[in-house]
C-alpha positions in Angstrom: -72.2 136.2 98.0 -74.7 134.4 95.2 -76.7 131.5 96.5 -76.5 132.1 100.3 -79.4 134.9 100.3 -82.8 132.8 101.0 -81.0 129.7 101.4 -81.5 127.6 104.2 -78.5 126.0 106.2 -78.2 123.9 109.3 -74.8 124.4 110.8 -73.8 121.6 113.5 -71.6 122.7 116.3 -73.1 126.0 115.3 -73.4 127.7 118.7 -69.6 128.5 119.7 -66.3 128.5 117.5 -65.6 128.6 114.0 -69.5 127.4 113.8 -70.9 130.5 115.4 -68.3 132.3 112.9 -70.3 130.4 110.0 -73.5 131.2 111.1 -73.1 134.5 111.7 -71.4 135.2 108.0 -74.8 133.1 106.8 -77.0 135.6 108.6 -75.0 138.7 107.2 -75.4 136.9 103.2 -79.0 136.9 104.0 -79.4 133.4 104.6 -80.8 131.5 107.3 -79.7 128.7 109.7 -80.2 125.7 112.1 -77.9 125.1 114.8 -77.2 121.5 115.8 -75.6 121.9 118.8 -75.3 119.6 121.8 -74.6 122.7 124.4 -77.9 124.3 125.1 -77.1 127.7 126.9 -74.5 128.3 124.1 -77.0 127.4 121.7 -80.0 129.4 122.7 -77.6 132.7 123.7 -76.5 132.5 119.8 -79.9 132.8 118.6 -80.9 135.3 120.6 -77.7 137.5 120.1 -77.6 136.4 115.7 -81.7 137.0 115.4 -81.5 140.7 117.7 -78.3 142.0 115.3 -79.9 140.3 111.8 -83.6 142.2 113.1 -85.3 138.6 111.9 -85.5 135.3 113.1 -83.1 134.1 111.0 -81.5 131.2 113.2 -82.8 128.2 115.4 -81.3 125.7 117.4 -82.2 122.5 117.9 -80.4 120.6 120.7 -78.0 117.4 119.0 -75.5 114.9 119.6 -74.7 114.2 116.0 -73.1 110.7 116.9 -77.2 110.0 117.5 -78.8 109.5 114.3 -82.1 109.6 115.9 -81.5 113.3 117.5 -80.1 114.0 113.4 -82.9 113.0 112.0 -85.3 115.6 114.3 -82.8 118.4 113.8 -83.7 117.7 110.1 -87.0 117.6 110.6 -87.3 120.6 112.5 -85.3 122.5 109.7 -87.7 121.6 107.2 -90.6 122.3 109.2 -89.0 125.9 110.8 -87.9 126.9 106.9 -89.4 124.9 104.2 -86.5 123.0 103.4 -82.2 122.3 103.3 -80.0 123.7 101.0 -76.6 123.6 102.7 -74.9 121.7 105.6 -71.8 122.7 107.5 -70.6 119.7 109.3 -68.3 121.6 112.2 -69.1 119.9 115.3 -66.2 117.5 116.9 -64.8 116.6 119.5 -61.0 117.0 120.6 -59.7 113.7 122.4 -55.7 114.3 121.7 -54.6 111.0 122.9 -52.1 108.5 121.0 -51.6 105.3 121.3 -52.1 104.9 124.7 -55.9 106.1 123.9 -58.9 104.1 125.4 -61.6 102.0 124.1 -64.3 104.3 124.9 -61.9 107.3 123.9 -61.5 105.8 120.3 -65.5 105.3 119.7 -66.4 108.6 121.5 -64.0 110.7 119.0 -65.1 108.4 116.0 -68.8 108.7 116.7 -69.0 112.2 116.6 -65.7 113.5 114.1 -66.6 110.8 111.4 -69.9 108.9 112.1 -71.7 112.5 113.0 -70.8 114.4 109.7 -71.4 111.2 107.8 -75.5 110.7 109.2 -75.9 114.4 109.1 -75.2 114.1 105.0 -77.0 111.2 105.3 -80.2 112.8 106.6 -79.9 116.4 104.7 -79.0 114.9 101.3 -83.2 113.6 100.5 -83.9 117.4 101.8 -81.4 119.0 99.2 -82.4 116.0 96.3 -86.1 117.7 96.7 -84.4 120.9 95.5 -82.5 119.2 93.4 -79.1 121.1 94.0 -77.1 121.6 97.3 -73.8 122.5 98.8 -72.0 120.7 102.2 -68.6 121.6 103.5 -67.0 119.2 106.2 -64.8 121.0 108.4 -61.5 119.0 108.4 -58.1 119.8 110.0 -54.7 120.3 108.7 -54.1 117.7 111.4 -55.3 115.5 109.2 -52.7 115.7 106.3 -49.9 115.9 108.7 -48.2 114.1 111.8 -48.5 115.4 115.3 -46.7 113.7 118.3 -49.5 112.8 121.0 -52.6 113.4 118.5 -53.0 110.4 116.9 -56.9 110.4 117.4 -58.2 113.3 116.2 -55.6 113.7 113.1 -56.9 109.7 112.2 -60.6 111.2 112.3 -60.0 114.1 110.2 -57.8 112.4 107.9 -60.9 110.0 107.7 -63.0 113.0 106.9 -61.1 114.7 103.9 -61.1 111.3 102.1 -65.2 110.8 103.4 -65.4 114.1 101.5 -64.0 113.1 98.2 -66.4 109.8 98.1 -69.1 112.1 98.7 -68.4 114.6 96.5 -68.4 111.6 93.9 -71.5 110.2 95.1 -73.5 113.2 94.8 -72.4 114.6 92.0 -75.2 113.6 89.8 -77.5 115.5 92.2 -75.7 118.4 92.0 -74.9 118.5 95.6 -71.3 119.8 96.2 -69.1 118.1 98.7 -66.1 120.1 99.7 -63.7 120.2 103.3 -62.0 123.4 104.9 -58.8 122.6 106.8 -58.2 125.2 109.3 -54.9 125.6 110.5 -54.8 126.9 114.6 -57.7 128.8 115.5 -57.9 131.6 118.6 -60.9 130.3 119.5 -62.5 130.1 123.2 -61.1 126.3 123.8 -57.6 127.5 122.4 -57.9 130.3 124.1 -59.1 128.5 127.7 -56.2 125.6 126.9 -53.2 128.5 126.1 -53.6 129.9 129.0 -54.6 127.2 131.6 -51.6 124.8 130.2 -48.9 127.0 128.5 -49.4 130.2 130.2 -49.9 132.1 126.9 -51.8 134.8 126.0 -52.8 135.4 122.0 -49.8 137.7 121.3 -47.2 134.9 123.1 -49.0 132.3 121.3 -48.6 133.9 118.4 -45.3 134.9 118.6 -44.4 131.2 119.7 -42.1 129.2 116.9 -44.2 125.9 117.3 -47.3 127.8 117.3 -47.6 131.0 115.2 -44.5 130.3 113.9 -45.5 127.1 112.6 -47.9 129.5 109.9 -46.2 131.6 106.9 -48.4 134.6 108.2 -46.7 134.0 111.7 -50.4 133.9 113.8 -53.4 132.2 114.6 -56.8 132.3 112.8 -59.7 134.1 113.9 -62.7 131.9 113.8 -64.3 134.9 111.0 -61.4 133.9 108.7 -62.1 130.4 108.6 -65.7 131.1 108.4 -65.1 133.1 105.2 -63.9 129.8 103.1 -66.6 127.9 104.8 -69.4 130.3 103.2 -67.2 130.9 99.9 -67.9 127.2 99.6 -71.7 126.7 100.2 -72.2 129.8 97.8 -72.6 129.8 94.0 -69.2 131.7 93.5 -67.9 128.4 94.1 -70.3 126.5 91.3 -67.1 124.9 90.0 -65.7 123.4 92.6 -66.6 119.6 94.8 -64.8 117.4 95.9 -61.7 119.8 97.1 -59.9 119.7 100.8 -59.6 123.5 101.4 -56.2 124.5 103.0 -56.9 127.9 105.2 -53.8 127.4 107.5 -51.9 130.7 106.5 -49.3 128.4 104.4 -48.5 125.6 107.5 -48.9 122.3 105.4 -46.8 124.5 102.6 -43.8 124.8 104.8 
């Protein structure tokens, strides 16, 4: 894709799931990435594996809790020192606290701190670096859960709805700087966390989940997504191929929200 080769991206949550798939795709397209992730083991292993495959030091890792502004400032500074600047940001880090009205104050604060404020802080501190380069591209990971009602998902869905509208507001505020801001809204993705949940709580493997009317059956294509399928949409929006797209909430959900 045009506009990825040689560019520098920060990918929060980039050591696992969708974030890792995004990081791998950026490197495959010739870009460089700083992984900002709270999991030290996953971060180090991801860097070793991706750099080994790429044959070059295309990826670095910085342990980061995106809800901590000082940690966000640190990872932005480290990116500039390691790679020379920042062109792109992918806000993928999230916590998955699925609670209804019984949610505690602590649960609300944690999910809002990471899923909403964490994305806002990363944009706040990455944008000045993008301005020095005259342009930039930001992709926030939202969710179909931000556009629909789901039982017992009040906490999570509220934060993802906030991300969807926050994306539009950021796009409006940053358009004059040549910085595009979009969001990708995935359907159900078969990543490690979802695999563990479906096996432990529901006793299902992927084939069973895909054929279940309330899981894969909720999607027109009759299955869950691979992380790489979401990453392809993210990197498209980062790239110059999407140069006329901003303020968009792109559904990558196999038709879930159209049904």
